[in-house]
N, C-alpha and C positions, 0 to 999 in steps of 0.2 A: 608602424609596427610591421615587421616582415611577415608575409603570409606563411602559414605553416599547416594549413589544412586544405581539403578539396572543396571548400565552400567558396561562395562569392567573396571577393576581396575588393572593397571600395577604397580607392585612393583619393582621399579628400584633401582639402587645403589645411586641415588641422594637424598639428604635430609635425615632426621632422619628415623630410622626404624619405621614403623607403629606398634603401640602397643595398642590394644583394652583392656582397663582396666575396672575394676568394675564400674558399673553404665552406661557404654556405650553400646548402641545397634547399630550395624553397619549392612548395607545391601550393597550387590553388585550383579551384574548379573553374572560376571565371574571374578575370581581373577587369574591373571597370574603373578607368581613370577619369577624374573630374565628373562625378555623378550628380552634382547639385544644380542649382539655378543661379545664373548671373554671377558665378563665382570667379575667383582668381584662377590663374593657371595652376593646375595640379600635375605632379609628375612622379615618376618612379624610375629608378636606375638599376641596372645590373652591371657590376664592375668586378668581374672575375668569378662570380658565383654561377650557380646553375639554377634556372627557374623552369619548372615543368607545370604547365597549365593544362588540365585534363580536357577542358573545352575550348574557350575562346578568350581573346584579349580585345577589349573595347576601349579605344582611346578617344576621349571626348564624349562621355556617355550622357552627360546632363544636357540642360538647355541653356544656351548662351554661355557656354563654357569652352575652355581650351585645355586639352589634356596632352601631356608630353610623356613619351616613353623613351628612355636613353639606354642603349646597349653599348657599353664601353668595352667590355671584354667578357669572357665566359660564354654561356649558352642560354637560349630561351627556346623552349619547344612547346607547341600547342597540340594537344590530342595525339601525342607521340608522332607528330608530323603527318598524321593521317588526313584523308580527304574530307572528313567531316568536321575538321577544325578550321578556325580562321582567325585572322587579325583584322579588325576594322579600325582604320585610321580616320576618325570622324564618325559620329553616330547620331547624337541627339539633335534636337531642333536648334538650328543656328549655332551649332557647335563646330569646333575645329579640332582635328587630331594631328599631332606631330610625332613622328617616329625618327629618332636619331640613331643611326647605326655607325658607331665610331670604331668598332672592333667586335670580335666574337662572332657567334653564329646564331641566326634566327631561323628556325625550321617550323613551317606551318603548312596548312592545306591551302586555303584561299586568303589572298591579301587584297583587301578592298579599300580604296581611297575615294570617297568615304564609303559608308554602307551602300551596298549595291542594290538593295531591294526597296529603297525609299528615297525620297528627295528632301529630307529635312535638314541634314547636316550641311554646313557651308562648304567645307573642303577638308581634304587630308593631304599631308605633306610628309614625304619620306626623304630623309637626307642620308644617303649611303656614302659616308665619308671613309669607311673602312669595313672590314669584316665581310660576312657572307649572309645573304638571304636565300634560303631554300624554300621554294614555293611548289608544292606537289600537285595542286589541283587547278587553281585558277588565279588570274591576276585581273582585277577590275580597277580601272582608273577613270573616274568621271571628270567631266568638264570642271575647270578651275582647280584641279588637283594635279599633283605631279610627284615623280620620283626624280631626285637630283643626285646623280652619281658623280663622285669625285675620286674616291679611292677604293671603293668596295666592289663586290661582285654580286650580281643577281642571277640565280640559277632557277630555271623553270622546267618542270616536268611536262614539256609540251613540244610539239613540232610545228606550231602555228606561228611561223616567223612573220607572216603577214600582219597578224594582230600586233606584234611588238613593233614592227615597222610603222604601223598606223599610229601607235602611241608616240613614237619618236617624231613622226611628221607633224603631229598636233601638239608637240612640246609637252606631252604628258610624261614622257621619259626624256630627260635631258642630261647633259654633261657639263659640269662646272658652271652651273647657272645659266647654261645656254651658249657658252663660248667654246665648248669642246665638242668632240665627236662621240656619239654613242656607238659602241662596237658590239655587233651581234655575231655570235659564233655558235655553230652546231657541231663542231669537231672536238673541242676540248673535252666536253662531257657528252659522249655519244648518246643519242636519244633525248637529249635535253638542249635547251637554249641557254647559253651563257651570255650575260650582258655586262659589259664593263665600259669604261670611259677613258678617253685620252684627250689631251689638249696641248696646243702650242700657246703657252701663256704669254708669249712675247708679241703675238699678233694683235692688231686692233680688232675690236669685236663690237657686237650689239649696235649695228647701224640703225638709225631711226627710219631710213628709207631703203628697203631691200626686198628681196623675195617677190619681185614683180609687183611691188606696191605702187600706189598712186600718190603723187604729191597733190595736196589739196590747196596749194597756193602756188602762184607763178614765181614767187621769190622765197623758196624754202631755205631753211638753214639745215645743213647736214650735220648730224651729231653722231659720234661714236664713242665707245669706251676704249681708252688707251690700253696698250699692252703693259705688262708688269715691269718691263725693264728699260723703258725709254729714258733718254738722257734729257738734261735740262735745256739744251740748245739744239734747234733743228731736229726735234724729236719725231715729228710727223711729216712725212712727205706725201703731198696730196696730188692725185690724178683725177681729172674729171672731164668728161666729154660725151658725145653722142655716138661714137664709133667703138664698138666693143674691142676690136683688135688693138686699137690705139691705146686704150686704157689698160688692156692686158699687157701689152709689150713695152710700154714706155718706161723710161728711166730718167734719172737726173741728167745723164749724159746724152740721152736720146729722147727728148721730151715729147716728140710727135704731136705738138700743139695741145697736149692735154695735161702736162705737168703744171701745177698751179702754185708751186713753191712749198716751203717748209715752215712749220710752226713750232713754237716752243712746247715743252712738255705739258704746261698747264693750260694749253688751248686745244680743245678737242671739238671745235665746230668750224664749219666753212660755209660761207654764203656765196653761191655761184652767180648771183645776180638774177636778172629777169630771164626766165626760161621761155622756150617756144612751146606753143600748144601742139598736141598730137605728136609728141616726140618721146623717144626712149633715151634715158641717160644712164651712163655707167660711171662708177667711181671706185677708187682704191686708195687705201691708206697704208703706207709702208712705215713701220716703226724702226727707229734708228738709235743705236747706242754704240759708239765707237770703242767704248771701254769694255764692252761685253764680248765674250768669245764669239757670239754669233753676229754681232755688229748690226745686222739689218734683218727685220722680219717682214717678208713680202706679204702684202695683204691680199685678201680675196677680192674679186671683182664683184661689186654690188650693183644692183640694177633697180631702177624705178622708172615710171612713166608719168608724163603729163597728159591728161585727157584731152579730148577734142574741144572742150569748152562749150559744147552745145547743150541746150536745154533738152531734157529727155523725159520719158514716162508721162505723156500727156493724159489727162483725164477730162472728158471721156476719151476712151481708147481710140486709136486711129481707125477710121471707117465705122465707128459705132453707129448704130441705128436706134430708133425709138427712144431718143434722148429727151428727157424732160425739158420743157421750154424755159424753166427758171434755173437751168444748170449754171453753176459757177465753174469756170474753167480753171484748172490748176496743173502744175507741172513740177518736175524736180529740177531746180536750177543748177547750173554749173557751179562748182566750188570756186571758180575763178571769176565769177561775175561780180562786177561792182554795181550793176543795175541791169534792167531788162527793158527792151523795146518790144511792145506788143502790137501785132497786126491781126485784124479780124474782118472778115467780110464774106460775101456770097460768091465772089468770082475768084477762081484760082489765080489767074494772071495778075489781078490787082493785088492780091495778098503776096504772091511770089515776088512781084516787082516793087512792092511798097518800100518807102524810105522814110527815115525819121525827119526828113525835111518837109514832109507833107503836113498840112494843118491837122492838129489833133482834133478828133471827133468828127470832122467833116469828111474824112477819108477812111481808108482801112487802117491807118496808123492811130492807135489808141493811147499813145503816150509812153513815157518812160517811168518805170517803177524802181523803187529802192531795192537793194540787194536782198533784204529779208522778205520781200513780198514775192509770192509765187502763185498768184491767182488773179483772174480777171472776170468780172461780172458783166456780161453783155446786156444785162437788164431786160430780160424777156425776149424770147425768140419766136419766130414764126413756125407754126406746125408744118411738118413735111418739108422744111427747107434744108438744103445741103449747105453747110458752112465750112469755111476754111480759116485756119489761123496759124500764126507763126510767132515764135519768141526768139528774138536776137539777144545774145548775151554781150554786154559791154565789158570788156576786160582790159587789163593794162597793155595788152598787145594789139588792141583794136576791137572791131565788131565781129562777132562770130554769128554768121547767118544761120537761123534755125531751119529745121525741116518744115515742110508744109503738112499740117495735120488737118483732118476733116472729120465731120460727123453729121448725122442727119437727125433732125428733131422728129419726134413721133407725130403721126398724122391722126390725132384724136380730138381735134377741135370741132365743135358744132358751130359756134359763132363767137368770135372775139371782138366783133364790131369794128375791127381795124380796116376793113375793106371799103367802108362807106365814107364818101366825101361830104355828104350833107344828108339832111332829113329825107329828101326825095329819093336818094339811093337806098336809104333804110326802108322806106315804105314800098320800094319796089320788091322787097323780099318779105318784109313783115307787114301784117295788117293790124289796124287798131279799130277803135269804135266807129271810125268813119266808114268802115267796110263791114264790120261784124256786129254793129248796132249795140255794142256794150259800152260801158262808161270809160273806156281807155283812150288816151291820146299819147302817142309816142313821138319822140324826136331824137335827133342825134345830139348827144352831149359831147361837145367837141373837146372839152378838157379831159384828155386821156381816152377819147373815143369810147363812149358807153351809150347805152340806150336809156334815155330819160322817159320814165313811165309815169304819166299822171293818171291817177285813178279817181273815179267819182261814182260811188255806189248809192248816191242819194235819190236816184230815180230809176225807173224800170230800164233794164232788167235786173238792177240792184247787184250787179257784179261787173267787173272790168277784166278784159282779156286781150292780150296781144299774141298773134299767132304767126308761126313760121311754118310754111308748107314746103316740103321737099320736092324737088322736081322729079326725083326717083326715090322710091321707098328705101329706107335705111335699114341695114341689117345690124341691129344691136344685140342680137341674141347669141352670138358666138362666145368663145372662151376668152376673147380679148376684152370685150366691154362688159364690165360688171357694175359700174356705177356712173352716175352723171352728177356733175357739180356745177353750180353757178355762183358767181360773186354778185353781191348787191350791197347797196348803202341806202339807208333811209334818212329821214329828217325828223327832228324832235317833235314838230307840231303835226305830224301826220295823224290821220284818223286811224283808229285801231282796227285794221282789217287784216285777216289772215291771208298769207301768201300761199299759192299752190302752183304746182307744175303739172301739166297735163300732157300725156302722150296718146296718140290715136293711130290705129292701124287701118282706119277707114271704116271698120265695122264696130270696134269697141273702143271706148275712151276710158282711160285710167288717170285719176288725179291723186297726187300725194300732197298733203298739207304740211306746212312747216309748223312744228309743234309750238314754237315760241310766237304767241300772238302779238308780242310787243316788238318783234324784230324789225318791222317797218319803221319804227320810231328811233332806231339806233343810228346815230350819225357817225358811222365807221364802216369800212368795208368788212363784210362777213362772207364766209364760204358755206354754202349749203350742199352737203353731200347726200345723195339719195341712192339707195340700192335699187337697181333696175328691176329686181324681182318684185318690188312693191307694185310695179305696173303689171308685171306678168301675173301676179296674184289676182289682178282685176280683169283677167282674160284678154289683155292686150298682147298681140303677137309681136314680140320684140324683134323678130326677124323681118318685119314689114312695117316700120314706122313711117307714116305719111305726114304727120303733123306734130308739132310741139307748140304748146301755149303756156304763157305765164299769166297768172290771174290773181285777183284780189276778191275776197268774198266767198260765198258758198253757192256755186253754180247749181248744185242739186237741190238746195233749199234756200232760194234767194230771199234776202231781207234787206230793207233799207239800211244803209250804213254810211261811213264817212268817206273822206277824200284825202288825197295827199300825193306826194311825188317820191318815187324810188328809182334809183339808178341800177342798171343791170350790166354785167360784163362777163366775159370768159365762161361760156357754157361749154364744158369739156367732158368727154368720156374717158373713163379710167379702167384699167384692169384691177383685179384685187390688189390692194396695197397694204403695206405695213404702216398703219397710222398709230401714232402715239396714244391717242385716246382709247384705242381698242387693244393695245399691246399688253401682254402679260408681264408682270414684274419678274417672272422667271425666264423671260426671253433675254438671255445674257448677251447674245451676239446681234440682237436687233434685227432678226429676220422673220419674226412672228411665228416661228415654229420651235417647239421644245424638242430638241433632238441631240444627237451625238456632238454637234458643234457646241452646244451649251455645256455639255459635260467636259469638252476639251477646254473651254474657257475657265470653268471652275477648277479643273485639274491643274492649271497653271499656278494656282495659289494653294494647292493641296497642303493641308496640315499647317498652314499659317495660323497664327493666333495672336491675340493681344498679350501684353506682358507687363510686369511691374519693373520699375526702375528705382534703384537705391542710389542716393547721392554719393558721389566721390569727389573729393576736393581736386580742382584743377591745378596744374603746375604754374604757379604765379611767377616762376623764373622765366617763363616763356611769354610774359606780358610785354607787349610793345609799348602800349600806353594805358593809363588808367586815370580817368577823370571822375572824381567824386562830386564835383560841382558844389562843394561845401563853402565856397568863398562867399563873402558878404557883398562886395562891390568890386569894381574895377574891370579891366579888360584882359585879364590873364586867368586862364583856368589851369590850375597846377596839375602836372602829371605826377602821380604817386610813384612812378618808377624813377623820377628825377631827371628824365631825359628830354622830353618834348612837351613843354608847356604849350597850351593852345592859346590862340589870340581871339578874343571876342570883339566883334565890330563895335564901334563907338556907341551905336544905338542900344547895345546890350549891356552897357556898363552898370545899369541899375536893374537888370533883369534877374538878379539872383533872388531866389525864393527859398525861405527856410522850410517850406512844407514839401520836401522831396520824399521819395520812397524810403531813403535811408539818409537822414540828415537833410542838407540843403539840396537844391536842384537849380537848373537854369530854365527860366520860362521864356520861350520863344514867342514873340508877339507878331511875327511876320515882317519885321523891319530889319532884322540882322541875322548874321550867321556866325559860326565859329570855325576857325581855320587850324588844322593840325599840320605841323611842318612836314615837308616831303620826306625827310630822312627817317620818319617814324616807321616806314614800311620797307626799309632797305633789306631787312632780313627775310621778307616774305618770298617764298619760292613756290612750293606746291600747295601749301596749306595756309588757311586764314580763318579766324573766328572773330566776329564782332558781336558784342553783347551790350544791351542797353535796356533801361527801364523807360517806358513811354507812357505819358498821360496826355492824350490828345485833347485839344480844346473842343468842347461840345459844339462850338460855333463853326468848326471846320466843316467843309462840305463832306457829307456822309459818303459820297462815292470815293473820296480819298481815304477815309478811315476804313473803308471796306476792302481795300486792296493793299497788298504788300508786294513789292518787287525787289528782287535780288539779282544783280547782274555783275559779272566779273569778266575781265579779259583785257588784252592789250589795246592801246589806243589805235584806232584806225583799222582794226581787224574784227572778225567775227568774235562774239563773246557768248559765254554761257549765261543762261537766264533762268529764273524760277519765279513764278507768280503764285500768290495765295490770296484768295478773296473769300469773303463771307457774305451771307445773304442780308444780315441785319447789322449795320455798323453801330447802332445804338447799344448793342451788346457789350461793346468795349470802350465806347467814348466816355470821357469824364472820369476815368479810373486808371489805376496803374496796371500796365501790362508789360511782361518781360519778353523781349524778342532777342533771339540769338541767330546769327547767320553764319553758316559753316561751309567752307569750300575745301575739298581735298582733290586737287587735279590728278594726282597719281591714281586715285581710286575712281575718278570720274564722278565724284559725289558732291552735290550741293544740297543743303537743308535749310529750311526755315523752322525754327522752334518758336512756339508761342506758349508762354507760361510753362515751359518744360516739355511740352508735348511736341512731337514732330508733326508740323502742320502741313508741310509740303516738301517734296524732294525731287531732285533731278539726278538720275543715275547715268547720264551720258554727258557729264560736264568735265571733259578732259582738257579744256582750254587752259593754256599756261597762265601763270601769275608771275609778274615781273615787278617786284617791289622796288627795285632800283630805278625803274622808269616812272614810278608814281610821282605825281606832282603834289601840290598842296591839296589836302582833303578838306572839303567843306561839310559842315554839319548844319542842317536846317534850311538848305537851299539846294535847288537842282544845279547840275554842273554848268548850265547856261546862265545862272544867276537869277532865275525866276522861280516862281512856285514856292515861296517861303512857307516853312512849316509853322504851325501855330499849336503850342502846347508845351508841356514840360518834358525834359529829358534828365535822367539821373544815372549815375554810376555806369559810364561808358567805358568798356574794356575792349581792347583789341589784342589778340594772341597771334603768335606766329605758327600755330599748329591747329589742327582740326579737333575741337573738343568732342568727346564722346557724349552720349545722352546722359550718362551718369554724372559727368562733370557739368553739363548744362543744368541738370536737376539741382546740383549744389548751388549754382548761382541763382537759381529761381527760389529754392526752398530752404537753403541752408544745409548744414552738415548732417542733420538728422532727417532730411527730407526724403519722401518717397512719393512716387506718382504712378499712375496707371496709364500706359500707352495703348490706346484703342487700336484695333485692327483696321477699322474703317475711319476715314476714307483713303488714308495715305497708302496703306499696304495692300488692301483689297477692298472691293466693293461688292463682293460675292458671298458675304456671310448671310445666307438666306434666312436662317432662323435667329440671327442676331444674338448668338451666344458667345461671340468673340473668338470663334475658331472655324476653320474650314475643314470639314470631315465628312464621314458617311451620313451624318444627319442631313447635311445640305444635299448630298446626292439623293437621299430618299425623298426629299421635297421635289426635286426634279423628276424623279421616277414616277411620282404620283400624277404629274402633269405630262407624262411622256407622250410625244407626238401631238400635243395640243397645238392647234393651228389658230392663230388670232389675226390672220389676214382679213381685211375687210373689203368688200362684203364676202 
């Protein structure tokens, strides 16, 4: 129904689309397009009439909706064009707004793509194909939104040309989908900015490597979009080289060693072969049509670079100090690396001159790692030691030697027992019962270098103690040292004696007892952390520690006790640390302080919420294969599309099971697999969906049932990956579960659905899919022919497009199905009050704990 009053007008999906035609004058207070939840696209059109909106127009008002406003001719005015009115293209949570201007005039105050005072809408798109937009107050275009001008005019009451140039530079204002030029003029309408578009549609455009970009492979494929008028033969003339002037000036008659030939109109790619590292390349595509009046459209010179090939961004940072001794080194690998050679040691020259011909482990050369590995664990370092390391990248063009990085480990060790060669060396620093008349006997435990402490409290003085006297008093009272820790391991048959640590300043002794009286009987390494203030509270001067002692029993009230053996290692001083055991659940950035950084973390997910999903039937015309597995016997699984029957290994001829999820199924017993013909995937380009019902055998190893892996990508190149794991595999074993795997390379999206819910997603999965290159696909076995699956599979479907969650819900629950998608843990883990949404209530929880410090001690 056409709006006729100054009230709110909601444009819903029910009834015919409103269309204000010539001769109609319509009025509304506010127009809200697509105000519902999870609804279809709703739209309104103006085709010759006049629409006056006294306040605002909101396109995409609801949640998970798309709203469209079409102005074909006539006029649309908000707030009489005044500064207090606006048009919002995109508004509600996860909504999208589309404004198509094909003719006529839109006059408003502020134009926002999407709403400019919140972050809930996905995006807003304005397609200015004709007509005029008059914007009197402000233009706001947020990330992922744009105005695309092809034939219309944008007029702004502003002199801020820099803002508009910024939008153009960031592709938020573009021409002809990015292939044209955006023209900014301040003279046509004095005091205003007039924005139009122009394009030479005959030129090649949209190069995949341009604008000083970087190739992420040494054998890239150059891709472009052809011009509109190319001929069928010799349509694209290609120029490629490393000298700008040559690529710019070359022609067919004067090739300058950069002309690479011509290609037919249906070929718009070129592979230059193996490129050199640390080189800038230039390329140009000329479009040709001898039957057109222009004949040839000279291309722009595009530019990209190949990087140095070196590993970068070491962690710890170069020259870092006070590094923890258990640090694991990592770095950012070169995109061109096929593998990495790692060198590590304490001598600069040794590391600098190291070669991979040296013996692994017995020298600074620590071995070669696969391309996907980018870390090295030196397995415990010496305190106070300066270390050097280097990572060489192995590429198709050879070895790229890495820079020499260094760091220094913190000097906070009291004793790690690594400096002793034998018990005699140990007793030269530590004393036991042979000197202090207690029940202790210590020796060097050579397996890992630790102190073996035998205690016997069965006789006078009824306690056992080993002492370390410092040659000079130790200052442990500063701001650096806050705690002392020691590692120990007991034996199950030890007598039940309490462990204590004693510090002495020469005048006062302070002893701290380990609360767990059974700790000495635990046959596993444990760490005991002690707050140094526990000694200070006993009047021990922490700035003048002369002696440390480890003991068993009660030295203040000695009583006859038991005996046993305990091993001690790594007595270390620490500053205040962020330990998980003391950390607040509100510490979102894991620094043990509740502050603005935690607010920033939660702000990234602001106004996210869980939502309901209503099933929508998928497009079965896009099915590549569909195996119901309803056969009774034999080695053929029929494809319901009639195109690609699958072959069952001979061992599976009798594996058909009538007890499937829907009809029969195939029971994999670990001895066979199923093969899908290679041609089944020929239509796969950017998108793919795989759906199946799984009932895993309860006898399968639970670690396999607890993990799902999804990987896509071309053979021999980096691929996109997504993993999902659960804590308790028993939760899903022995029952039917529905899994759907979705990939959309164009959107960079990978998802794993479990029983209709999004269980995991990867938003950086732009790796290409090449169905034509796919070989035979195996079901029930790894690609290397090992690791056979055990359990049932039913109703396997493969689509050549990325199914939406609504379509996934249909496959899971049927045509009337509904499910609830939780916010956690896929979309956010910061729902502090667990109400399914991130809002001011969660902020208030942080505010109550503001500036709480949980560093220990």
